PQR file with spaces between the fields and no chain letter, atoms N, CA, C, O and H, PARSE charges and radii, in Angstrom:
ATOM       1  N    MET     1       0.923   -1.188   -0.045 -0.4000 1.5000
ATOM       2  CA   MET     1      -0.051   -0.159   -0.126 -0.0000 2.0000
ATOM       3  C    MET     1       0.752    1.399   -0.003  0.5500 1.7000
ATOM       4  O    MET     1       1.537    1.544    0.934 -0.5500 1.4000
ATOM       5  N    ASP     2       0.593    2.211   -0.689 -0.4000 1.5000
ATOM       6  CA   ASP     2       1.298    3.398   -0.813 -0.0000 2.0000
ATOM       7  C    ASP     2       1.283    4.342    0.392  0.5500 1.7000
ATOM       8  O    ASP     2       0.337    4.353    1.179 -0.5500 1.4000
ATOM       9  H    ASP     2      -0.046    2.093   -1.450  0.4000 1.0000
ATOM      10  N    CYS     3       2.155    4.987    0.492 -0.4000 1.5000
ATOM      11  CA   CYS     3       1.941    5.995    2.093 -0.0000 2.0000
ATOM      12  C    CYS     3       0.970    6.860    2.122  0.5500 1.7000
ATOM      13  O    CYS     3       0.545    7.157    3.239 -0.5500 1.4000
ATOM      14  H    CYS     3       2.923    4.978   -0.148  0.4000 1.0000
ATOM      15  N    ARG     4       0.343    7.509    0.907 -0.4000 1.5000
ATOM      16  CA   ARG     4      -0.737    8.257    0.866 -0.0000 2.0000
ATOM      17  C    ARG     4      -1.954    7.606    1.310  0.5500 1.7000
ATOM      18  O    ARG     4      -2.695    8.153    2.127 -0.5500 1.4000
ATOM      19  H    ARG     4       0.689    7.268    0.000  0.4000 1.0000
ATOM      20  N    GLY     5      -2.256    6.198    0.699 -0.4000 1.5000
ATOM      21  CA   GLY     5      -3.282    5.603    1.067 -0.0000 2.0000
ATOM      22  C    GLY     5      -3.227    5.076    2.644  0.5500 1.7000
ATOM      23  O    GLY     5      -4.213    5.137    3.379 -0.5500 1.4000
ATOM      24  H    GLY     5      -1.655    5.753    0.036  0.4000 1.0000
ATOM      25  N    GLU     6      -2.082    4.609    3.013 -0.4000 1.5000
ATOM      26  CA   GLU     6      -2.050    4.406    4.500 -0.0000 2.0000
ATOM      27  C    GLU     6      -2.216    5.632    5.419  0.5500 1.7000
ATOM      28  O    GLU     6      -2.791    5.572    6.505 -0.5500 1.4000
ATOM      29  H    GLU     6      -1.282    4.560    2.416  0.4000 1.0000
ATOM      30  N    LEU     7      -1.778    6.527    5.005 -0.4000 1.5000
ATOM      31  CA   LEU     7      -1.956    7.932    5.727 -0.0000 2.0000
ATOM      32  C    LEU     7      -3.734    8.293    5.744  0.5500 1.7000
ATOM      33  O    LEU     7      -4.363    8.642    6.743 -0.5500 1.4000
ATOM      34  H    LEU     7      -1.311    6.577    4.122  0.4000 1.0000
ATOM      35  N    GLN     8      -4.143    8.151    4.734 -0.4000 1.5000
ATOM      36  CA   GLN     8      -5.866    8.158    4.611 -0.0000 2.0000
ATOM      37  C    GLN     8      -6.539    7.187    5.593  0.5500 1.7000
ATOM      38  O    GLN     8      -7.413    7.466    6.413 -0.5500 1.4000
ATOM      39  H    GLN     8      -3.632    7.867    3.922  0.4000 1.0000
ATOM      40  N    ARG     9      -5.881    5.810    5.320 -0.4000 1.5000
ATOM      41  CA   ARG     9      -6.539    4.760    6.284 -0.0000 2.0000
ATOM      42  C    ARG     9      -6.630    5.095    7.564  0.5500 1.7000
ATOM      43  O    ARG     9      -7.707    5.146    8.158 -0.5500 1.4000
ATOM      44  H    ARG     9      -5.171    5.584    4.653  0.4000 1.0000
ATOM      45  N    LEU    10      -5.307    5.394    8.181 -0.4000 1.5000
ATOM      46  CA   LEU    10      -5.215    5.934    9.631 -0.0000 2.0000
ATOM      47  C    LEU    10      -5.875    6.956   10.105  0.5500 1.7000
ATOM      48  O    LEU    10      -6.494    6.914   11.168 -0.5500 1.4000
ATOM      49  H    LEU    10      -4.432    5.353    7.698  0.4000 1.0000
ATOM      50  N    GLN    11      -5.784    8.173    9.199 -0.4000 1.5000
ATOM      51  CA   GLN    11      -6.700    9.445    9.666 -0.0000 2.0000
ATOM      52  C    GLN    11      -8.083    9.018    9.965  0.5500 1.7000
ATOM      53  O    GLN    11      -8.676    9.322   11.000 -0.5500 1.4000
ATOM      54  H    GLN    11      -5.282    8.207    8.335  0.4000 1.0000
ATOM      55  N    HIS    12      -8.621    8.218    8.900 -0.4000 1.5000
ATOM      56  CA   HIS    12     -10.006    7.880    8.806 -0.0000 2.0000
ATOM      57  C    HIS    12     -10.286    6.859   10.156  0.5500 1.7000
ATOM      58  O    HIS    12     -11.393    6.907   10.693 -0.5500 1.4000
ATOM      59  H    HIS    12      -8.139    7.971    8.059  0.4000 1.0000
ATOM      60  N    GLN    13      -9.304    5.998   10.639 -0.4000 1.5000
ATOM      61  CA   GLN    13      -9.602    5.037   11.727 -0.0000 2.0000
ATOM      62  C    GLN    13      -9.418    6.209   13.053  0.5500 1.7000
ATOM      63  O    GLN    13     -10.172    6.238   14.025 -0.5500 1.4000
ATOM      64  H    GLN    13      -8.405    5.959   10.202  0.4000 1.0000
ATOM      65  N    LEU    14      -8.394    7.026   12.865 -0.4000 1.5000
ATOM      66  CA   LEU    14      -8.429    8.121   14.048 -0.0000 2.0000
ATOM      67  C    LEU    14      -9.662    8.935   14.480  0.5500 1.7000
ATOM      68  O    LEU    14      -9.918    9.320   15.621 -0.5500 1.4000
ATOM      69  H    LEU    14      -7.782    7.003   12.075  0.4000 1.0000
ATOM      70  N    GLU    15     -10.408    9.135   13.312 -0.4000 1.5000
ATOM      71  CA   GLU    15     -11.659    9.879   13.341 -0.0000 2.0000
ATOM      72  C    GLU    15     -13.014    9.049   13.886  0.5500 1.7000
ATOM      73  O    GLU    15     -13.972    9.512   14.505 -0.5500 1.4000
ATOM      74  H    GLU    15     -10.200    8.823   12.385  0.4000 1.0000
ATOM      75  N    LEU    16     -12.792    7.756   13.476 -0.4000 1.5000
ATOM      76  CA   LEU    16     -14.035    6.907   13.926 -0.0000 2.0000
ATOM      77  C    LEU    16     -13.616    6.605   15.436  0.5500 1.7000
ATOM      78  O    LEU    16     -14.527    6.380   16.233 -0.5500 1.4000
ATOM      79  H    LEU    16     -12.014    7.380   12.973  0.4000 1.0000
ATOM      80  N    ALA    17     -12.342    6.587   15.864 -0.4000 1.5000
ATOM      81  CA   ALA    17     -11.973    6.265   17.252 -0.0000 2.0000
ATOM      82  C    ALA    17     -12.498    7.396   17.968  0.5500 1.7000
ATOM      83  O    ALA    17     -13.232    7.159   18.928 -0.5500 1.4000
ATOM      84  H    ALA    17     -11.601    6.770   15.217  0.4000 1.0000
ATOM      85  N    ASN    18     -12.258    8.501   17.681 -0.4000 1.5000
ATOM      86  CA   ASN    18     -12.505    9.740   18.371 -0.0000 2.0000
ATOM      87  C    ASN    18     -14.045   10.155   18.708  0.5500 1.7000
ATOM      88  O    ASN    18     -14.432   10.745   19.717 -0.5500 1.4000
ATOM      89  H    ASN    18     -11.661    8.693   16.902  0.4000 1.0000
ATOM      90  N    ARG    19     -14.842    9.687   17.583 -0.4000 1.5000
ATOM      91  CA   ARG    19     -16.381    9.750   17.379 -0.0000 2.0000
ATOM      92  C    ARG    19     -16.660    8.615   18.326  0.5500 1.7000
ATOM      93  O    ARG    19     -17.677    8.872   18.970 -0.5500 1.4000
ATOM      94  H    ARG    19     -14.528    9.208   16.764  0.4000 1.0000
ATOM      95  N    ALA    20     -16.179    7.555   18.621 -0.4000 1.5000
ATOM      96  CA   ALA    20     -16.706    6.525   19.306 -0.0000 2.0000
ATOM      97  C    ALA    20     -16.490    7.103   20.670  0.5500 1.7000
ATOM      98  O    ALA    20     -17.424    7.198   21.467 -0.5500 1.4000
ATOM      99  H    ALA    20     -15.352    7.346   18.098  0.4000 1.0000
ATOM     100  N    ILE    21     -15.213    7.511   20.962 -0.4000 1.5000
ATOM     101  CA   ILE    21     -14.919    7.955   22.374 -0.0000 2.0000
ATOM     102  C    ILE    21     -15.974    9.000   22.997  0.5500 1.7000
ATOM     103  O    ILE    21     -16.354    8.945   24.167 -0.5500 1.4000
ATOM     104  H    ILE    21     -14.455    7.435   20.315  0.4000 1.0000
ATOM     105  N    SER    22     -16.363    9.884   22.133 -0.4000 1.5000
ATOM     106  CA   SER    22     -17.350   10.698   22.612 -0.0000 2.0000
ATOM     107  C    SER    22     -18.678   10.358   22.739  0.5500 1.7000
ATOM     108  O    SER    22     -19.480   11.158   23.221 -0.5500 1.4000
ATOM     109  H    SER    22     -16.055    9.928   21.182  0.4000 1.0000
ATOM     110  N    LEU    23     -19.051    9.099   22.305 -0.4000 1.5000
ATOM     111  CA   LEU    23     -20.208    8.555   22.464 -0.0000 2.0000
ATOM     112  C    LEU    23     -20.527    7.363   23.428  0.5500 1.7000
ATOM     113  O    LEU    23     -21.671    7.052   23.757 -0.5500 1.4000
ATOM     114  H    LEU    23     -18.400    8.449   21.914  0.4000 1.0000
ATOM     115  N    ILE    24     -19.365    6.720   23.851 -0.4000 1.5000
ATOM     116  CA   ILE    24     -19.246    5.931   24.716 -0.0000 2.0000
ATOM     117  C    ILE    24     -19.078    6.182   26.223  0.5500 1.7000
ATOM     118  O    ILE    24     -18.131    6.851   26.635 -0.5500 1.4000
ATOM     119  H    ILE    24     -18.435    6.973   23.584  0.4000 1.0000
ATOM     120  N    GLY    25     -20.135    5.563   27.171 -0.4000 1.5000
ATOM     121  CA   GLY    25     -19.867    5.755   28.482 -0.0000 2.0000
ATOM     122  C    GLY    25     -19.036    5.097   29.240  0.5500 1.7000
ATOM     123  O    GLY    25     -18.501    5.674   30.186 -0.5500 1.4000
ATOM     124  H    GLY    25     -20.904    5.019   26.836  0.4000 1.0000
ATOM     125  N    ASP    26     -18.803    3.898   28.987 -0.4000 1.5000
ATOM     126  CA   ASP    26     -18.088    2.917   29.667 -0.0000 2.0000
ATOM     127  C    ASP    26     -16.728    3.289   29.675  0.5500 1.7000
ATOM     128  O    ASP    26     -16.117    3.430   28.616 -0.5500 1.4000
ATOM     129  H    ASP    26     -19.238    3.430   28.218  0.4000 1.0000
ATOM     130  N    GLU    27     -16.097    3.494   30.986 -0.4000 1.5000
ATOM     131  CA   GLU    27     -14.732    4.129   30.997 -0.0000 2.0000
ATOM     132  C    GLU    27     -13.831    3.226   30.410  0.5500 1.7000
ATOM     133  O    GLU    27     -13.050    3.718   29.594 -0.5500 1.4000
ATOM     134  H    GLU    27     -16.594    3.379   31.846  0.4000 1.0000
ATOM     135  N    ALA    28     -13.748    1.918   30.650 -0.4000 1.5000
ATOM     136  CA   ALA    28     -12.689    0.858   30.493 -0.0000 2.0000
ATOM     137  C    ALA    28     -12.680    0.858   28.838  0.5500 1.7000
ATOM     138  O    ALA    28     -11.573    0.778   28.305 -0.5500 1.4000
ATOM     139  H    ALA    28     -14.382    1.519   31.313  0.4000 1.0000
ATOM     140  N    THR    29     -13.810    0.941   28.026 -0.4000 1.5000
ATOM     141  CA   THR    29     -13.898    0.783   26.866 -0.0000 2.0000
ATOM     142  C    THR    29     -13.415    2.332   26.271  0.5500 1.7000
ATOM     143  O    THR    29     -12.882    2.284   25.162 -0.5500 1.4000
ATOM     144  H    THR    29     -14.709    1.007   28.459  0.4000 1.0000
ATOM     145  N    VAL    30     -13.535    3.577   26.838 -0.4000 1.5000
ATOM     146  CA   VAL    30     -13.055    4.710   26.415 -0.0000 2.0000
ATOM     147  C    VAL    30     -11.522    4.790   26.737  0.5500 1.7000
ATOM     148  O    VAL    30     -10.838    5.614   26.130 -0.5500 1.4000
ATOM     149  H    VAL    30     -13.968    3.615   27.739  0.4000 1.0000
ATOM     150  N    GLU    31     -11.020    4.048   27.574 -0.4000 1.5000
ATOM     151  CA   GLU    31      -9.534    3.907   27.932 -0.0000 2.0000
ATOM     152  C    GLU    31      -9.035    3.233   26.767  0.5500 1.7000
ATOM     153  O    GLU    31      -8.231    3.848   26.066 -0.5500 1.4000
ATOM     154  H    GLU    31     -11.575    3.379   28.067  0.4000 1.0000
ATOM     155  N    ARG    32      -9.377    2.075   26.447 -0.4000 1.5000
ATOM     156  CA   ARG    32      -8.983    0.948   25.279 -0.0000 2.0000
ATOM     157  C    ARG    32      -8.922    2.057   24.145  0.5500 1.7000
ATOM     158  O    ARG    32      -7.833    2.420   23.699 -0.5500 1.4000
ATOM     159  H    ARG    32     -10.030    1.575   27.016  0.4000 1.0000
ATOM     160  N    LEU    33     -10.016    2.537   23.732 -0.4000 1.5000
ATOM     161  CA   LEU    33     -10.128    3.515   22.449 -0.0000 2.0000
ATOM     162  C    LEU    33      -9.104    4.760   22.409  0.5500 1.7000
ATOM     163  O    LEU    33      -8.559    5.221   21.406 -0.5500 1.4000
ATOM     164  H    LEU    33     -10.900    2.242   24.094  0.4000 1.0000
ATOM     165  N    GLU    34      -8.992    5.131   23.558 -0.4000 1.5000
ATOM     166  CA   GLU    34      -7.914    6.227   23.846 -0.0000 2.0000
ATOM     167  C    GLU    34      -6.428    5.621   23.525  0.5500 1.7000
ATOM     168  O    GLU    34      -5.580    6.218   22.863 -0.5500 1.4000
ATOM     169  H    GLU    34      -9.434    4.757   24.373  0.4000 1.0000
ATOM     170  N    HIS    35      -6.284    4.477   24.046 -0.4000 1.5000
ATOM     171  CA   HIS    35      -5.017    3.761   23.576 -0.0000 2.0000
ATOM     172  C    HIS    35      -4.798    3.673   22.216  0.5500 1.7000
ATOM     173  O    HIS    35      -3.836    4.168   21.629 -0.5500 1.4000
ATOM     174  H    HIS    35      -6.973    3.991   24.584  0.4000 1.0000
ATOM     175  N    PHE    36      -5.774    2.984   21.675 -0.4000 1.5000
ATOM     176  CA   PHE    36      -5.994    2.861   20.190 -0.0000 2.0000
ATOM     177  C    PHE    36      -5.651    4.445   19.392  0.5500 1.7000
ATOM     178  O    PHE    36      -4.758    4.707   18.587 -0.5500 1.4000
ATOM     179  H    PHE    36      -6.555    2.581   22.152  0.4000 1.0000
ATOM     180  N    ALA    37      -6.449    5.107   19.817 -0.4000 1.5000
ATOM     181  CA   ALA    37      -6.116    6.331   18.831 -0.0000 2.0000
ATOM     182  C    ALA    37      -4.606    6.985   19.226  0.5500 1.7000
ATOM     183  O    ALA    37      -3.959    7.539   18.337 -0.5500 1.4000
ATOM     184  H    ALA    37      -7.174    4.894   20.471  0.4000 1.0000
ATOM     185  N    ASN    38      -4.172    6.910   20.355 -0.4000 1.5000
ATOM     186  CA   ASN    38      -2.808    7.170   20.508 -0.0000 2.0000
ATOM     187  C    ASN    38      -1.785    6.532   19.841  0.5500 1.7000
ATOM     188  O    ASN    38      -0.727    7.120   19.619 -0.5500 1.4000
ATOM     189  H    ASN    38      -4.697    6.459   21.077  0.4000 1.0000
ATOM     190  N    GLU    39      -2.023    5.159   19.427 -0.4000 1.5000
ATOM     191  CA   GLU    39      -1.092    4.529   18.595 -0.0000 2.0000
ATOM     192  C    GLU    39      -1.400    4.699   17.282  0.5500 1.7000
ATOM     193  O    GLU    39      -0.508    4.506   16.456 -0.5500 1.4000
ATOM     194  H    GLU    39      -2.883    4.682   19.607  0.4000 1.0000
ATOM     195  N    ILE    40      -2.690    5.083   16.860 -0.4000 1.5000
ATOM     196  CA   ILE    40      -2.630    5.454   15.406 -0.0000 2.0000
ATOM     197  C    ILE    40      -1.993    6.882   15.215  0.5500 1.7000
ATOM     198  O    ILE    40      -1.366    7.074   14.172 -0.5500 1.4000
ATOM     199  H    ILE    40      -3.415    5.240   17.532  0.4000 1.0000
ATOM     200  N    LYS    41      -2.102    7.900   16.138 -0.4000 1.5000
ATOM     201  CA   LYS    41      -1.603    9.232   16.122 -0.0000 2.0000
ATOM     202  C    LYS    41       0.074    8.838   15.897  0.5500 1.7000
ATOM     203  O    LYS    41       0.663    9.368   14.956 -0.5500 1.4000
ATOM     204  H    LYS    41      -2.611    7.743   16.984  0.4000 1.0000
ATOM     205  N    ARG    42       0.744    7.961   16.736 -0.4000 1.5000
ATOM     206  CA   ARG    42       2.112    7.519   16.685 -0.0000 2.0000
ATOM     207  C    ARG    42       2.505    7.066   15.305  0.5500 1.7000
ATOM     208  O    ARG    42       3.532    7.538   14.818 -0.5500 1.4000
ATOM     209  H    ARG    42       0.265    7.530   17.501  0.4000 1.0000
ATOM     210  N    LYS    43       1.786    6.193   14.627 -0.4000 1.5000
ATOM     211  CA   LYS    43       1.821    5.847   13.345 -0.0000 2.0000
ATOM     212  C    LYS    43       1.819    6.879   12.204  0.5500 1.7000
ATOM     213  O    LYS    43       2.528    6.869   11.197 -0.5500 1.4000
ATOM     214  H    LYS    43       0.952    5.809   15.022  0.4000 1.0000
ATOM     215  N    LEU    44       0.939    7.714   12.541 -0.4000 1.5000
ATOM     216  CA   LEU    44       0.651    8.698   11.370 -0.0000 2.0000
ATOM     217  C    LEU    44       1.851    9.478   11.658  0.5500 1.7000
ATOM     218  O    LEU    44       2.458    9.748   10.621 -0.5500 1.4000
ATOM     219  H    LEU    44       0.363    7.722   13.359  0.4000 1.0000
ATOM     220  N    GLU    45       2.394    9.928   12.713 -0.4000 1.5000
ATOM     221  CA   GLU    45       3.637   10.869   12.939 -0.0000 2.0000
ATOM     222  C    GLU    45       4.789   10.215   12.337  0.5500 1.7000
ATOM     223  O    GLU    45       5.630   10.882   11.735 -0.5500 1.4000
ATOM     224  H    GLU    45       1.902    9.708   13.556  0.4000 1.0000
ATOM     225  N    GLU    46       4.892    8.807   12.475 -0.4000 1.5000
ATOM     226  CA   GLU    46       5.985    8.106   11.875 -0.0000 2.0000
ATOM     227  C    GLU    46       5.877    7.892   10.385  0.5500 1.7000
ATOM     228  O    GLU    46       6.927    7.671    9.782 -0.5500 1.4000
ATOM     229  H    GLU    46       4.208    8.265   12.964  0.4000 1.0000
ATOM     230  N    LEU    47       4.588    7.935    9.623 -0.4000 1.5000
ATOM     231  CA   LEU    47       4.613    7.791    8.167 -0.0000 2.0000
ATOM     232  C    LEU    47       4.926    9.255    7.485  0.5500 1.7000
ATOM     233  O    LEU    47       5.630    9.521    6.511 -0.5500 1.4000
ATOM     234  H    LEU    47       3.735    8.115   10.113  0.4000 1.0000
ATOM     235  N    ARG    48       4.075   10.191    8.429 -0.4000 1.5000
ATOM     236  CA   ARG    48       4.643   11.535    7.697 -0.0000 2.0000
ATOM     237  C    ARG    48       5.967   11.980    7.841  0.5500 1.7000
ATOM     238  O    ARG    48       6.380   12.811    7.033 -0.5500 1.4000
ATOM     239  H    ARG    48       3.503    9.975    9.220  0.4000 1.0000
ATOM     240  N    ALA    49       6.749   11.542    8.791 -0.4000 1.5000
ATOM     241  CA   ALA    49       8.194   11.852    8.972 -0.0000 2.0000
ATOM     242  C    ALA    49       8.910   10.951    7.785  0.5500 1.7000
ATOM     243  O    ALA    49       9.776   11.483    7.090 -0.5500 1.4000
ATOM     244  H    ALA    49       6.413   10.866    9.447  0.4000 1.0000
ATOM     245  N    ALA    50       8.580    9.760    7.598 -0.4000 1.5000
ATOM     246  CA   ALA    50       9.183    8.924    6.546 -0.0000 2.0000
ATOM     247  C    ALA    50       8.750    9.546    5.256  0.5500 1.7000
ATOM     248  O    ALA    50       9.621    9.695    4.400 -0.5500 1.4000
ATOM     249  H    ALA    50       7.877    9.328    8.163  0.4000 1.0000
ATOM     250  N    GLY    51       7.669    9.885    5.026 -0.4000 1.5000
ATOM     251  CA   GLY    51       7.470   10.635    3.541 -0.0000 2.0000
ATOM     252  C    GLY    51       8.059   12.110    3.664  0.5500 1.7000
ATOM     253  O    GLY    51       8.153   12.673    2.573 -0.5500 1.4000
ATOM     254  H    GLY    51       6.961    9.764    5.722  0.4000 1.0000
ATOM     255  N    LEU    52       8.427   12.767    4.639 -0.4000 1.5000
ATOM     256  CA   LEU    52       9.309   13.800    4.636 -0.0000 2.0000
ATOM     257  C    LEU    52      10.780   13.444    4.244  0.5500 1.7000
ATOM     258  O    LEU    52      11.416   14.106    3.423 -0.5500 1.4000
ATOM     259  H    LEU    52       8.351   12.310    5.525  0.4000 1.0000
ATOM     260  N    ARG    53      11.203   12.497    4.804 -0.4000 1.5000
ATOM     261  CA   ARG    53      12.604   12.084    4.400 -0.0000 2.0000
ATOM     262  C    ARG    53      12.614   11.710    3.278  0.5500 1.7000
ATOM     263  O    ARG    53      13.576   12.142    2.644 -0.5500 1.4000
ATOM     264  H    ARG    53      10.686   11.960    5.470  0.4000 1.0000
ATOM     265  N    ASP    54      11.628   10.779    2.481 -0.4000 1.5000
ATOM     266  CA   ASP    54      11.762   10.437    1.190 -0.0000 2.0000
ATOM     267  C    ASP    54      11.660   11.518    0.298  0.5500 1.7000
ATOM     268  O    ASP    54      12.454   11.533   -0.642 -0.5500 1.4000
ATOM     269  H    ASP    54      10.846   10.428    2.996  0.4000 1.0000
ATOM     270  N    GLU    55      10.806   12.464    0.410 -0.4000 1.5000
ATOM     271  CA   GLU    55      10.779   13.719   -0.334 -0.0000 2.0000
ATOM     272  C    GLU    55      12.125   14.436   -0.280  0.5500 1.7000
ATOM     273  O    GLU    55      12.679   14.854   -1.296 -0.5500 1.4000
ATOM     274  H    GLU    55      10.161   12.452    1.173  0.4000 1.0000
ATOM     275  N    THR    56      12.578   14.548    0.831 -0.4000 1.5000
ATOM     276  CA   THR    56      13.872   15.304    0.803 -0.0000 2.0000
ATOM     277  C    THR    56      14.906   14.599    0.107  0.5500 1.7000
ATOM     278  O    THR    56      15.607   15.267   -0.652 -0.5500 1.4000
ATOM     279  H    THR    56      12.128   14.208    1.657  0.4000 1.0000
ATOM     280  N    GLN    57      15.155   13.250    0.236 -0.4000 1.5000
ATOM     281  CA   GLN    57      15.874   12.488   -0.532 -0.0000 2.0000
ATOM     282  C    GLN    57      15.885   12.571   -1.997  0.5500 1.7000
ATOM     283  O    GLN    57      16.895   12.585   -2.700 -0.5500 1.4000
ATOM     284  H    GLN    57      14.585   12.707    0.853  0.4000 1.0000
ATOM     285  N    ARG    58      14.547   12.632   -2.428 -0.4000 1.5000
ATOM     286  CA   ARG    58      14.383   12.493   -4.003 -0.0000 2.0000
ATOM     287  C    ARG    58      14.801   14.102   -4.549  0.5500 1.7000
ATOM     288  O    ARG    58      15.164   14.347   -5.700 -0.5500 1.4000
ATOM     289  H    ARG    58      13.727   12.621   -1.857  0.4000 1.0000
ATOM     290  N    ARG    59      14.696   14.863   -3.728 -0.4000 1.5000
ATOM     291  CA   ARG    59      14.889   16.385   -4.080 -0.0000 2.0000
ATOM     292  C    ARG    59      16.502   16.710   -4.075  0.5500 1.7000
ATOM     293  O    ARG    59      16.920   17.617   -4.795 -0.5500 1.4000
ATOM     294  H    ARG    59      14.401   14.665   -2.793  0.4000 1.0000
ATOM     295  N    SER    60      17.343   15.996   -3.299 -0.4000 1.5000
ATOM     296  CA   SER    60      18.595   16.156   -3.039 -0.0000 2.0000
ATOM     297  C    SER    60      19.410   15.524   -4.379  0.5500 1.7000
ATOM     298  O    SER    60      20.641   15.539   -4.416 -0.5500 1.4000
ATOM     299  H    SER    60      17.004   15.259   -2.715  0.4000 1.0000
């Protein structure tokens, strides 16, 4: 899968997780979803950084 497609997929998952967090009243489930959302954020940051490195290398 290309980097752009993976970024879009992860952003969509993050949006869904955040929506679910706002709707769920069970604290344990909210904690698990928050953990999941944080993992997605970390992956997004890694992919964005990798994309910037790749773009920088291509321009060099």
